[in-house]
N, C-alpha and C positions, 0 to 999 in steps of 0.2 A: 504494500500500500504506500503510495506517495503522498506527501504533504500537499495541502491545498492552498499554497501561497503563490503570490505573483512571481513570475520568472522574468525578472528584469536584469539584463546583463550588466556586469560591472565594467563600465567603459570609462576611459580617461576623460572624455568630453563631459561626463556627468559632474566632474569636479569643478570645472570652470562655470558650468550652468548653475551649480549650487552656490559657488562663490559670488556670482553676480546677484542671484536672487536674494541671498541672506546677508551678504557682506559687500554689496555693490559699491559702497562709498569708502571702503577700506583702501588705504594707500598702498601702491607699489612704487618704491623709490629706487632709482638707479643712478650710479655714477656713469656718465656717458663716455664712450670711446672718443667722440669728436671734441669733447671739451665744453666750452661755454655755450655753444649753439648746436642745435640738432634739427630734426625734421619739422617740429612745430614749436617755434620759439617760446610760445606762451607757457609751455610745459617744462621749459629748461631754464634754470637760474644757476649761474656759476657752475656749469657742468653737471648739475643734478636734474634729472628728469623725474617728474611726478605725474602719476595718474592713478586710476582706481581699477579694482577688479572688473567693474562694469566696462571701463574703457578697454581693458585687456581682452575681455570676451568679444567685444565688438571687433577689435582688430584681428583676433584669432580667426573669426569667421571670414574676414577678408583674406587671410592667408589660405584658408580652406578653399575659397573661391578661386584664388590665384592658382593653386596647385591642381584643382579639378579642371580648370580651363586648360592647363598644360598637359592634361592627360594622365596625371598621377592617379593611380587606382589602388584598391585594397592590396596590401602586401608590398607595394613599391617602396624602395628605400630612399629616403631624403636625408641628406647629411648636413651637419653644421660644424663650423670651426669658429667657436664664439666663446666670449666671456659670460659671466653671470650678469645678465641685463634684461631689460623689459622686452626687447625684440626676441631674444632667445626664449624667454618665457612664452611669448605668443606662438612661437614655432612649436614648442612642446605640445601645445593644444591644437594648433591648426593642422599639424602633420598627423599626429596619432588620431585626432578626432575624425578624420575621413577614412581611417583604416590603413593609412600608409604607416611606414616604420620610421620612427624618429631615430636617426643614427648620429650620435654625438661622437665626433672624432677629437682625440686629444691633440691640440695644436702644438704642444710642446715636443712632440715626437719629431724625428728627423723627416724632412720632406719626402724622401723616398719611402719611408714607412707609412706616412700619411697616404701617399698614392697607392701603396700596396693595399692598405685597409679599404680605401674607397673603391678600388677595383674588386677586391674580394667580396665586399658587400654589394657590389653592382649598383652603386648610388646613381640616381637619375638627375637629381638637382642637388647643388651644394650651396648653402648659405654661409657667408663668412663675415666676421668683423674686420674693420679696416686694419687692425693690428696685424692680421694674418694675410693681407694682400700679397706680400712677398712670397709667402708659402704657396698661395694659389697660382701665382705667376710661374713658379717652378714646377708645379705638378700638373697644370692644366693639360699640357700636351701628353702627359702620361696616363690620363684618365679619359679614354675615348667614349665611355658610356655616360659620362656626365654631360647632359644636354644644355644645362644652364648654370652659370656661376652668378650668384646673387649677392652683391655687396650690401651688408646690413647698415645702410646709411641713407641720407637724402641726396638729392641731385647736387647740392652745393659741395658735398664732401666726397663725391665719387672719385675713386682712385684712377689714375691713368695707367691701365694695365694692358699688356699685349696678350689679351685673352679673348677668344671667340665666345660669343653668346654671353657677354657680360651684361647683367641687368642691375637695376637699382631697386632696392627693397621698398623704399617709400613711394617711388613712382608706381610700382606694381600695386601697392595697397591703395593709393589714391584713385586708381582706375577700377578697383574692385568694389563690389557691393558688400555691405555688411549684413545682408539677409542670407542666412544659411541655416538649413535644418540638419543637425548632426545625425548621421545615419546610425541605425542599430545593426549590429553583427555579432558573431560569436565572441563572447568575452575571452575565449582562449586564443583569439587572434593575436598575432605579433604586434607589439606596440612600440618597443624601443630596442635598440641594438647598441651594446657597448663592447669594446674590445679590451681584453685584459692587458695589464701593463707588465706582463711576464718578463723575467730577466733573461730567458733563453728562447731561441726560436722565434717564429712569427707570432704576433698576437692572435688570440683566439676570440671569436665573437660569442657573446652571450645575448640571447634573444629573449627579452621579457615579454610576457603577455599582458593584456589589459587586466585580466583577473589577478595575476601575480602582483602587478604594480599597485592596484587598489588595496589588496589584502596587506601588502607591505606598508602602505601609507596608514591604514587603520591600526596596524600594530605599533607603528612608530610614534603615534600621537598619545599613546597610553601614559598614565601618570608615572609608571615606573620605567618609562623609556624617555622620549623627548619631553613628555609632559606638556605638549603644545595645546594652546587654546586661542580663542579669539581675543584674549587680553594680551597676547605676546606680540613683540616686534622681533622678527627673526631675520638675522643676516647670515646667509650661508656663504662662508668663505670657501668651503670645499667646492670645486668647480662643477658646473652643470655638465661638463664633459667627463666627469669622474663619477661613474655610477649614479648619474642623474642627481648630483648634489646630495647623495645619500637619501634621495626621495623627498627632500624638503620642498621642491617645486610642486609636489603633489600633496604633501601633508599640510602645508600652510593654507592653500585654498580650501582644503577639506574642513578646516576649523575657522577659516576667516582671519588668520593672523596677518598682521601687516608684514610685508616683505621688503627687505632692503638689499639691493644687489650692488656689490662693490665694483663691478666692471673690472678693469685691469689693475686697480689700485689695491694690491694685496699686501702691502708693506705696513709696518707698524703705524706710521703717521696717518696714512690714509684711512686705515681701518679704525683707528681710535677717533679720528675726526667724525666718521660716520656713526660710530657707536654713541658718541655724545650728541651729535646733531639730531639724530633720529630716535634717540632714547631706546636703543636696542636692549632687549632683555635676554635674548638667547642667540647663541652663535654656534657654528660647527666648523671644524677644520682639523688639519693634521698637526702633529706636535711642532714641526718647524715653523708653522704660522704663529702658534702661541708663544714660541720662544722669541720670535721677532717682536711680537706685541709686548711681551714682558720686558725685553731689553729696552724698548722705546719708553715704556712707562717708568722704568728705573732710571734711565739716563735723564729724563725730563721731569722727574718727580711729579708725575701726573697720576690721577685716579680715574676710574670709570664709574660714573654715578648710577647707571641703571642696569648694567650687565650683571646678571645673577648666575648664569649657567653657561658654560662652554662645553660642548660635546667634542671629544677628541678621539680620533681613530686613524686608521691607515698604517700605524705602527705603534709599538708599545710606548706608553706615555711615561717619561721619567718621573719618579716619585717627587724629586726635587721641584719639578715644575708644578705639580699638583699642590704641594705645600706652599710654594711661593705665592700663587694666586689666591689661595684660601686665607693664608695667614696675613698677607700684606694688603690684599685688595678685596677680601670678602667674596671672592668669586669661586664657585664650585666647578671644578673640572670633572666631568663624568666620562669615563672611558667607554667606548663602544668597540665591538669587534665584528668584523664581517669580511666579505670578499665581493668582487664583481660578480662572481658566480652565485652570490646570495642576495643580490638586489639592493644593498649589501648587508643589512642588519642581521646579526645572529645573536649577539649578547649585548647587554647594557648594564653598567655598574651603578646600582642603587642599593642602599641598605634596607634591610627588613626591620619590622617593628621590634623584633627581639634583640636587635643590635643596639637599641637605644641605651641599654644598661651597660654596654661595654665602654672601656676607657677610650680616649681619643686615639691612642696608639693602636688599640685593638681594632677600632673602626677603620683606621687608615690602612691596616694590613688587609682588610677586605676591599677597600676602595681602590687599591692599586692593582687589583685583579681586573680582568677584562669584563667581568660582570656575569649575570645570570642569563640563561637562555630565555628569550622572549617567546610569548605564545605564538605558535606557528613554526617554530624551529626546534628540532630535537637534536641533541648532541650525545656523542659517546666517544670514549677513548679505547683504543685496542692495541694489543701487542703485535709483534711481527707476523704472527700467524692468524691475525684477525679476531682473536678472542677478546671479548669485552673485559676491561679492567675495572677495579673497584673505584667508586667515587669517594675517595678518602682524603682528597686534597694533597696527597703525597705521591701516589703512584702516577707516573708519567707515561703517556702513550700517544699514538697517532690519533689526531682528532678527525672524526667523521660527522657529517651533518645530513639532515634531510628535512624537507618542509615544503610548504605551498609556494614559496618564492625562491626555491633553490633549483639550480640548473639540472636538467635531465640529460642534455647533450649539448655540445658546442655547435655553433652555426656552421652548416655545410661540412660537418664531420660526422660520419655515420656511426662510428663506434662510440658508445656511451662511456663516460669516465666513471660511472657509478660502480660500487662494489657491493653486491647484494642489496641494491636499493639505496645505498648511502654514498654521499659524495666525499671523497678523501680530500681534505683541505690542504694537506702538506704542512700543517702546523702540528707541533708537539706540545702537549700541555697536560694539566691535571684538572679534575673536576672534584669539588668537595661535596659533602652530603646535601648542601643547599643548592647545588647546581652551579656554583660560581666557577667560572673558567679562569685558569691562569695559563697563559701561553708561556712556555719555557723556551721555545725556539721554533724556527722553521726546520723541517726535517733535513733540508739540504744546507742549512746554516749551522747545524749543531756541531760543536767541537768535541771530538772523541779523543781523549787522552788516556793512554794506558788502559783502554777498554772501558773507561768511565766517561759519562757525558758531562760537559760543562756548558752552562747556559750563557750564551753571549749577551742575552738581554739583561740578565742580572748584573753582569760586569759593566755593561754600558750605562745602566741606571745608576750604579754606584759612582762611576766616573763623572756623570753629569751633575752629581751633587757637589763636586769640587768647585770652589769659587772661581777658579781660573779657566774652567772648561766651558766652551760655548757649545760644542757638539762632540760626540764620541761614537766610535763604532769598534766592534771587536770581531776579528776574523781568525780562523784557524790557519796556522802556518805549519808546513811539513816539518816533522822532527824525527831524527833517525832512531830514537829510542822510544818515544812516547806516541808515535804516529802523528799526532797534531798537538800543538800548544797554542794558547791564545796570544794574539798580538793586539794591543790597544792602539788605535789610531785616534789622535786628538786634534781638534781645532781649538786654539786658545781664544779667549775673549780679547777684544782690542785692548792693548796696553798691559795685559796680564802676563805674568811669567810663572812658569812651573817647570821643574826638571823631571827627567825620567825617574830618578830615585824617589822624588817626592810623590809622583803619581802612583808608583808601585807601593810605596809605604802607606798611601791613602787607603789601600785595601786591607791593611792589617787589622785583624780582629773582626772584620765584617763578613768574611767568607772563609771557606776551607782553604788552608794554605796552598794546596795543590791547584786550586782554581786561579790563583793570582797570575795575571799576564806575565809572560817571560820578558816582554820588552814593550816600549812605547815609542811610537813614531808621531812626530808633530808635522801636520800639513796645513796648508792655507785654507782648504775647503774640502768637504766630503763630496763625492759625486752623488747628486740627487737625481732621481728619476722624475718623470713628468708629473707624478702625483705627490712629490715631496719625500718619497722614501729613499733611504740610503741604498745605493746600488752596490751591494756587497760583491757582486760578480766583478765589477770594475775594480774594486779594492783588491780583490784576490788576484786579478790580472796584473795590477800595478805592483803587487808585492810577491809575485810568483817566484822570483829569483832571490827573494830576501832570505838571509840566513840569520836565525835567532842566535844571540850570544851563547845560549845554553847548548846549541847544536854544534 
């Protein structure tokens, strides 16, 4: 017997319809790429564009008409190379709303890799921000299936590019009607396409459905997750080309939160200016972003008056960073863990009621973990033979996940990566009795010394607590006796000084003696990937011929 309830598909277009109907006058604020002037000057003051959810819906319908007129149909891929801004937001809804696939390409990748991704996805139209015009000029001839290149600007700011079929976004919208009826189709239809930022081989495509995207958004707004509501002002620093800004572009309209888009201004001064000017309460980004914000606040002796919560993911958050924001600025950093293959949220760090009686140090020991699994995601850890390991907070194993917004197979790759219905994340970690996950390493980043594992993350977190350290990474270096030994690579803070001996001594008493790095190398900058993660493969390549003193 089936239930007798309405069968209304979960479609992305329903989010923007809802946002206009119930939160139509709520603002969407963007820092523009063009600067002080843009398409309609009345909406732009000093490089800041303002309009509402109602305006965004009207223009998204114009996008839908533009694409439909160009012959884009259900399942066609339409790409973007763009920052977090209002035009990108319109495309999120205009593209997926007609049943086409919104394909966000990471513009920080090498142009040849951008071209490879666009060709692999078989994109038909590509929209781009002015910042990335040079990339478009380099790749246009390499992407024969792209029939139109649309500059996301007005006629006044159109770039002079040697590119065929170059069009102007605002010209197209000016000619289009804002009357459009969003179609209904199967909620399992493809909605968005993101490619992983893997460190080896070609990127792999992850194809999200309308259903998975809306379920992910519903889960992310829960009180024990982002805790988002119509009372919040949300600034996603995490790019809209990085797993759809962790879903914020969908969850904010779902609750009617005010949205603030930072555009290309992702540095400390620009972000802090927007935080204060727009009274931002919630933000989300990777640790390197919050390190930049912290250093700006410290150097300029500034405070943030309205920000209460920062969501941090992408890589492990240094405990010293969490402490600095909470103790000095009253801002809570919440760790989240996930992957492109998971839409991306899997866990979120928030305390339970029973933790209220714990001491601050005991609470902090929980908060530095990656968090509890959220409803919709199941997690387990297994040994090398696939046997499930105990959830005792001590036993470490390979982390597997499954759920309603987790990948079944990669785009255009027939073989599924699943193992008995579970997705192997490549992470190694522990689960405690309450389900809190602690990542101890990536399986390919683990350092094995004398048959025992060493957690590079723990060593990095300790190094980051040193007052002279700006950034740190630990890699395994070949050792003739122990197989591998840890090498600490450090970027010092401007003007700070610290010696190798001082760094090594800093570990005394904090870890098992045999975990201590054998040596320290100081460099000017760590190699960061397009999403802000340290590229350890490049560090390994750089130090492949390095000989440890103990060797």
